[in-house]
N, C-alpha and C positions, 0 to 999 in steps of 0.2 A: 316278343309281340307281334302282333300283324301289322303289315304297314298298309297303308292306303294312299294311291295316289289320285285317286278321281272319285272319293266317297261322296263329293258333291254334287257330283252327275247322277246320281239316282236317290232323289230325297225318300223318304222313308214312305211319302205318299205313294210315289211308285211301287214299292214293295207291297204297301197296302191293298193296293187296285189290283196287284198281279193274279190272274187265274191260275196260274200253274202254282203258285205259292199258296193258295188259299185252297188249292184242291189236297194239300198234303199238312194239314195241321201241325202233324208229329214234327215237321220241319222248321215250324214257324220260327223258333228262336235260331235257327241257323240264318234265316234272309233275315231276320231284324237285325242279327249281328252283321250280316252281311252290308246292310243298308248303313250301318256305323263304322263301314270300314273294316271289322273284325271278323277273322276266320276261326269257325270253332269246329271241332270234332265231337263224336261220339266215343265216349269210354265206357267201359264194362267195369263194374264194380267188383265183379267176380273174378274174372281172368286177367283184370288190370290192363287188359288191351285196347288200343284204340283201332276204331274201322271206320271206313268209308264203303260204301255210301251210309249217311246219317240214316238211321233206323230204330225204330224204338227196343226191338231185342237186338243183343248179340248175334252175329252170325259166325263166331269164331267159336262160341261155346252155349250158346241158346238164352243165356240169361235174360230176363227181363230188366235187369238192374244196371242201366244205363245213364249217363249224366253227359250232358254239355262242358266241355273245357276249351278255353282259348287255346287255339294252336299256336307253337313258334312261328310258323309261316316260311319255316326252311326246310329243304330238302335237297334231292339229288337227281340229277336227269337222268333216267332210268333207260327212255327211249324214245323218240323222236322221228318225226315226218314231215318235210314240206313240199307239199303238191306244186309239181314245176308249172301247171299251168290255171292254178287256182286263181280266182279273182273274185275279192281281193287276195292277197298272198297270205297265209297264216303258217303257223308251225304246230301241227298237232302232236301232244307229247304226253308220256307217264312219267311221272315224279312221285318218286319214293319220299315220302314225309320223313323229317327225322322222328315224330311219333311212331312211325312203322307202317301205315298203309301207303298203297301206291294208288294215286287218281290220276285220270286222264282229264287233261288241260289244255291250253295253249300256252306258248310261250310267245311272248311280247319283248319289245324294244332289243331284240336281238336279230341277226343274220344267223341263217341257219349254217352257212359255212363256218360261221366261229363257234359252233356248240359242239360239245364233247359230252358224252356217255360219262357219267358219274359226276358232272359237273356241278356246283353248289349252286341253287337256284333260292330265290325270295319270293314270295307270295305278292299280289298287287291287287285288291279288291277292284273290281271294275265293273261298270255297267255294261249288260248284254243288250241286244236291242231292243228286248223287250222290256228294257228297263232293271231287272233285278240285279244286283251286285254278284258277280262270280268270282271265283280265285282263278287268277291268271299267274304266270310266273314268268320270272325274268331273271338273268342271269345274276348270282350275288355279288 
C-alpha cells in the first residue's frame, strides 16, 4: 500500500482547483487518490500489464479496457542524476515500479552519494508547488 508523509499538505480543495488536473478528466481518479495519499496505476484488463503515464487506452496492446489499481509504492532505482549547481538541490530519477512500469520522479530524503542503481525505494505522495500531490520516492 502507498505511504503518505504529507497528504495533509494538499487538501482536496487544492486538487479540485488545479487547472492541470481539470484539463485531463481521464486522470481525475489519479489526482483524487493522490490528494488522499494513495498512488494509483492504470492496468489493462486485456494484457494484464500496468502502464505509466495513466491514459485511457493501453499503450502496450491498444486495448481500451483499463482500470485503476492501487500500486504497492515499491520499486527499484533505475537511474538518477543530481545536478551539481541546482538551486534548490534535487535528485531526478527513473524508478522501475514492482508492477513493471518505469516512471520519472524525484528522490527525496536522501543524499545522492548514498544512492545506488537497483536500490529499493518507496513512494511518498507529496505536494508539488501547484498543490497537487505527486509521487516522489525515497530509499526503502
